[in-house]
C-alpha positions in Angstrom: 115.8 59.8 112.2 119.5 60.5 112.5 121.9 63.1 111.2 123.2 60.8 108.5 119.5 60.2 107.4 118.9 64.1 106.9 122.0 64.8 105.0 121.4 62.1 102.7 118.1 63.5 101.7 117.5 66.2 99.0 118.7 69.5 100.1 116.4 72.2 101.5 118.0 75.0 99.7 119.4 74.9 96.1 121.6 77.8 94.5 120.7 77.9 90.8 122.6 80.9 89.6 125.6 83.1 91.0 128.3 82.3 93.2 127.3 83.3 96.8 129.9 83.1 99.6 129.4 81.1 102.9 128.4 84.0 104.6 125.7 84.9 102.0 124.2 81.5 102.2 124.3 81.5 106.2 122.5 84.7 106.0 119.7 83.3 103.7 119.5 80.1 105.8 119.1 82.4 109.1 116.3 84.6 107.9 114.2 81.6 106.6 114.9 79.6 109.7 113.7 82.7 111.9 110.8 83.0 109.6 109.9 79.4 109.9 110.3 79.5 113.8 107.8 82.1 114.4 104.3 81.2 114.8 101.8 82.5 112.6 99.3 84.8 114.4 96.3 85.1 112.3 93.9 86.5 115.1 92.1 89.7 113.9 93.3 92.7 115.9 90.7 94.9 117.2 90.5 97.8 114.9 91.2 101.2 116.6 88.4 103.8 116.7 90.7 106.3 114.9 91.1 104.1 111.8 87.4 103.0 111.7 85.9 103.5 108.1 82.8 105.2 109.4 84.8 108.1 110.4 85.4 109.0 106.8 81.6 109.3 106.2 79.9 112.6 106.6 77.1 112.7 109.6 73.6 113.1 108.5 72.2 116.7 108.4 69.3 117.4 111.0 66.6 119.8 110.3 66.3 122.7 112.5 70.2 122.7 113.6 70.4 126.5 114.4 67.1 126.7 116.1 68.1 123.6 118.2 71.5 124.9 119.1 70.1 127.9 120.7 68.2 125.7 123.3 70.0 124.3 126.0 69.6 120.6 126.6 
């Protein structure tokens, strides 16, 4: 595929409303090109223990808590 083939194909970006300057179009093209160039990383990150949902749950109550606290382990 040559450069001429690419220029004769349909445009990748079409402005349908407004009158953007050349700088505006260049900024949009730069942002879209950078977003397309970055590989998508869909690997799940390991969740920190600080953000774990079980931390929001109350711990179960045990019977004899005051009594057990008086005896060293």
